[in-house]
N, C-alpha and C positions, 0 to 999 in steps of 0.2 A: 454324300454329304460323309461327316467324319461320326466313326463309332464314338459315343458319349457313356453309349450306358450299355451293359451285358445283362441281361437275364436268364439267371442259370435253375437247371430242375434241381431239384434236393436228392431223390431217391433215386436210386439208377444212374446217376449224371455225376454230380457230385460226391455221392455218396454208396457204395458197392451195398447195400444192406436187402436185394431185391428177397433173398430167400427169408429174411427178417419178417418184411411186410407181405412176403405170403404165407409165412406159421401164425400170424398173428388175424390174418385173415381168417384163414383155414378155423384157428382157435371161434374166432368171434360168431362165425356161421355153424360154428359145432355147439355152440351155447344155446342158439335155435332150432336145433332138432335136425339142422342139415351135414350129415355125418361122413365121412369117408367111405368108399366103396359104395355108394347110391348115387345115382341117378340126379340125382338134384344139386347131391355136393359138385358133381364135374359141371353141370349147368353153373354151375353158383359162382364156380373157381375158374370157367371163361370168360366169366360175366366180368370175373376181376383182372383177369388180364387184357380184355381190351376194354377197360375204364382207368387203367395205369396214367396219372398225372392228376386222376378227378378228384372233387374233394371226396374221402371217404365214406361220411355220410352220402351222400348221390348214390355212390357204389352200395350202398344198403340201403339205399331206397330203392335200386334199379330189381334188388337180389328179392328185397320184400315190397313189394308192388300196392299200395294199399293202407302197409302195415306199419304206420310210423312206430309205433311202442316197441317191436320188432325191431327197425334198421337204427332205432334210436339206443335200444340196448344190444344191437351187436355192436354200434362204433364204441359205446362206452367199453367194449371185454376188448375188442382190438386196442384202441388206446392205454388201457393199462398193460395189456399182453406188449405191445412193442415199447412201452416204456419201458417195461420191467426190466425186458432184453437188453434194451439199451444200456438198459442203466448198469448190469450186469459184468454185462461184455465188450461195453463201448462201440464206437463206430467204427471203421475204416472208410477212409476216406479211395474215392477213383485213384488210378494209378497216377502220376503229373498234377492231381487236383491242386496242390497248394502253387506248386510252380506256375500255375496257369492266374490263381487267383492275387501273386503278386504279380508276373507279366499284366497283366490288366490293367493291376493299380499301376504300376510303373508305368503304362502309355497314356494316365492319365480318365480313365474310363471308373467310373462308378458300375459296383459290383452290387445285385440285385439275387437274391437266392426267392424263388420261387415254388411253393408246393401246394400239394391238396391234403397236406397233414391239418392239423384243427390249430389252432393258438398254441393248446398247451402243449402239446406235441412236440409243435416247432418248439416252444420253449426249451423242451427238456434236450432236445436234439445241437442246438446248440447252446447248448451248459455243456452239452459233452462233447462238442467236437470245440472249443471252446475255438470259433472263429472270430470273436469280434472286433478285431480287430483287420482285419482278412475282407470283410463285405462292410455293403458301406445301408442293408436293410437289405430287411429277409419279413417277407408276406406271405400271411396264409389266407385262403378264401373267406373269412373272417375279418381281417384288415380290409380286401376291398368292395365285399360285396356278392362277387361272385367268382369261384372258381373255372379251372381251365374246365372245358376247349373258351369258354368263353376270353374274350381281352383284358377283362378289370384289372388282374394284379398286375401285367404291365404297364396300365396305364397308368394304374396307382403312383406303381414305381417312379413312373414318366414325372407325373406332378409332383411327388414327395423331395424326389430330388430334384426336380428344376432342370430337366431337358424341354430345349427348345421347339423340336420338333421329332414324333416316331420315329422318322427316318434312321434318326442316330443310335435307333437302338438295334441290338444283336441279342439276338436268342438261341439257345440252346438246350436239348432236353432231348430222355431218349424214348420218349412216346408220342403217338399217333395228335393226342393234347395237346401237348406241347408244341406242335407244327401248327394244328390248327389254333390257337392260344395266339403264338407269334405271328402270324398270316393278318389273323386277324385284326389283330393291333396293331398294322401298319410299319412293324418292323423291317430294316432292309434285310435283314439275315437272321433268317431262320436256318438253324443249325441242327440236323438228327443226329445223335451220335449213338454210335453203333454197339457201345457195350452195355449198351441195357437187354431195356423187354421187346422190343419192336419191329419188327423188321426192314430192313430198308424199301422194301414194296409199301410200310405202312404209313412210314417213315412223309415217302415221296407224294401217299396219298392225301397225307396232314396236309403237305402243301411245304414240305422242307423243300429250302431255297440250294441246301448244301448239305451233305452225307458224310460224316467224316466217321472215318475209325475209334477215333476219341477223342476225349473233350482235352486229351495234351496238343492236338491240334489247332484248335479253337482260338488262341492267339496270333497264330500268323496266319490266319485263313481274314481276320480283322482287320490286319494290320498289311495284308498286302492287298486288300481292296480300297483299303484308304490311301495308300501310295499307287495303283493305280487310278485314283479316284483325282489327286492332287497332278498326276503325270497329265490324264486329258484336261483338266482347268488349266495346265501351264500351257498345253499346244493350241489352245482355243486364245490365249491370249496371244 
């Protein structure tokens, strides 16, 4: 089926802010007594890496199990740290991403950004990027009910944008949770992007249908798949 919607991950896929995110996590756990150089800190950061793409509050709940107050306090520190940094230094789109967005929109494909950031942080990110005319929708876990690895954000985009069939969706992300989210939603293309946080093995484990060196290759993948489908349909007729 022709692709009508592209769901793109934000941090690590369309914007190159991996170091900024990790620094904000580090500052957040430090406020709760988990400081660099300790075993607890090493375990916390391993959990952060494994959980990339998931809602940030859920990551902190995993670090502070059974202590909601600590998780909420750390999450608040994370948001303040990350938002403060991007307000001061800005955000850098990944190479070729503007061309990707323009090419997808030019082919009649709607674009939804999906993220593990809260709605507050997502709004700050969009304000810094100034992409209002580049995307059709930007979704946080709060908007959809659950974040990754659940499929809710993609399905929310399908409903909001009036997509007829989940097979008309293509997903791109750099984390295993992105791949799980895409496969669970029923998207026909779930592309792992290699210039982010997780390895090819992790992306394939999550269910990637394709693994690409960069997001710049994503539009050609979609258009090539669509051309192939048209050729098959023509041969059947």
